[in-house]
N, C-alpha and C positions, 0 to 999 in steps of 0.2 A: 343658916341661909343659906345657899348660893350663890359665887359670882355671879357678878352684871355681865353680860356678854355684849360685845367691846361696841354692838350695833345698838343697845339700852343704852349705855353709858352718849353714847354722840346724844343719842335720842332726850336726857331727861339734860344733858349739856344743850343743847338749845332751845327745851322748854326754861330750864331756867332762864337763860339770857332774855327769850322772850319776854317771861311774864316781869324780871328784874326792868323789859323794855317802859313792857306800863304802865310801871312799879312807878320806879322812877321819874316817864314826866307826871306819872298825876301825884306822885307825894314829894317829892324829891327822890337824893341818894344816900338818908337815910336810915331808911326807910332796914328795918333787922332784917339779918340771915333766916334769924327766926319763922318770922312774916314771910319774910321773902320766898320761900319753902313749904310752904304749910302751901301761899298761894298755887305752888308750885304743881302744888297735888305730892311734893316727896318730903326725905326724911331730914332732918336739920345737921346726925352726921354727913349728908349724901352733898353734904355739902365742900367738902372741905373736898373729896375725893376727885370734884373737876373742877375749885375756880386754888389759886396757892393766899390768896387773902382776895378782904369783898373791893379791896383796892383796884384788885385786878382784872373783879364783874366789870367794878367801875367802869377801865381800859374797855374791857371786850365790847359790852355795851355801849358805851357813846361810839368804837367803831360801829357797831350791827344801826347804830338807829340813823347815823353819817350817810350807810353805803344805805340805805331806806331810801331818801330824803336824792339819793339822788339815779335810785331807779322810778322813784315816782317823775321825776323831772324826766329821765330817760323816755318812758313810755309817753311822758305829756310832750311830749316832742315826734313821739309816733302817733298818736293821736290825731295831730291836728298834722302832721305829712313833715313835719321837718320844719312847721311855722314859726319860729316863737316870739313871735310877736305874740299870733294866739296863745300860744301853749302859756306865755310867762298872763296873760290875762286868766284865764284859766285858774293858774293856783293862785291869784287877787282873787279873783273870788268864791276860790273857794277859801284860801287861807282868813281873808276874812268877814267868815259868813258866825251865825251864832251858831251849827254847829261845832264847829272848832273852835269854838272859845267854852265851849260846853264841852268836850272827849275831851282834856287834856288830855292822858293814857294811851292817847293813839297818837296827839297832835305835833306839834315842829317839836325838836328837842334841841332847836334853836332856841326858843323860849322858855320849855322845859330846864334846861340844865346849864339857863346862864350862870346861875346862883353858888348854886354849887360847882360848880368847876373853876370860879370865880376864888369861890375860897376854901380850896386846894391848896397841892403846893406848885410851885413854879412849874418845875418841871417833868410832872405828872403825865404821865399816859394819854387821858383824858384830855387833859390843856392840849397838847400837839393836833391834836385827833380834830377839837374843839374848833381849834384855830381852822386849820385844813377846811373841816365843812365847813367852816363859817365862808371861809375868802371861795367854796363851789361853788355855797349858794347860790353866795353875791353878781359869781361871776354868769350865772345861771339866768338868773334880774334881771344883767345887762344888758340895758339899748342895744341894739346895731351892732351896729355905731362904733359905741364902744369895744364888741370881742370885732368887727371888723379892723378895726384900728393897733389894736394888741394895747390895748392900757394895762395897765396894774396887777397885782392881785385884787381881788373879788371881781374883773373885770371896771376898775375905775369907782368913779363917788359916785357913777349910777348908778350900779348895780349893790355898792353900800349899803346908799341911802337911799335905796327901795329893801335890801333891805330891814334897817333898822323901823323901816317907816313899817314893816308889817309884823316885825318881834314887840315893838315898843309898843305899838296899837294893842297883840294880840296879849301884853301883859297890860296891858291896862286895862282894859275892855275885860279881862279879867278879874280886878283884885274888885271892881269899880262892879263887879253885876250885883242883878236886883237893882239896878239903881235905872233911870231913864239915858244915863253919861255911858252905859256902856255899850248899848248898840248907836248913840251921835257917837263914839271913836271910832265905830268897826266904820259905818258912813264919815266919818268926813275924811278917814285909814285910804278908802274906796278909793274918798273919789280925789281925792290928793296924789294918786297912783295913774289913777283912770282916763281921771284930764287930765296930764302934764304927758301922754303917750305914754 
């Protein structure tokens, strides 16, 4: 079999990263390389032509999914003509929806990857990227006055509290899915975030 062109190699790498980003959010980073490559429609041996190790892939996927969050948040601001409160409200509505709860593969990586990142070694690139991504997401959620006041990392207490409420509610609603409590958790978090302004 002939060599793969550079363009095809780049496309294969992109396909592996996209597939891994969905599988890791849905099943965790313990997904085997063989299962990942099968899902991507590529051979197992091709993985090591693209990545030095599975840990290198986890690092790249972590950066990829947090870039995705940043793009979505920027697009939300654009959709709402730069109105931060409206963009945040739309994000809260979407984040605390049954659809988001039921679609982990395309869902929030903050909630999906937290345990895997926490269990990994401290020096890992994925942990650093995750921490920066959490801070950026919290800053997006920060109240306008916190942003104007230049509050700390993550937009100060307000942004961090909002992010913790969103992520905690999503995790708990997924864990209790199938019981009435699951949707009650989403509704309670939604009310807490939107009624508080």
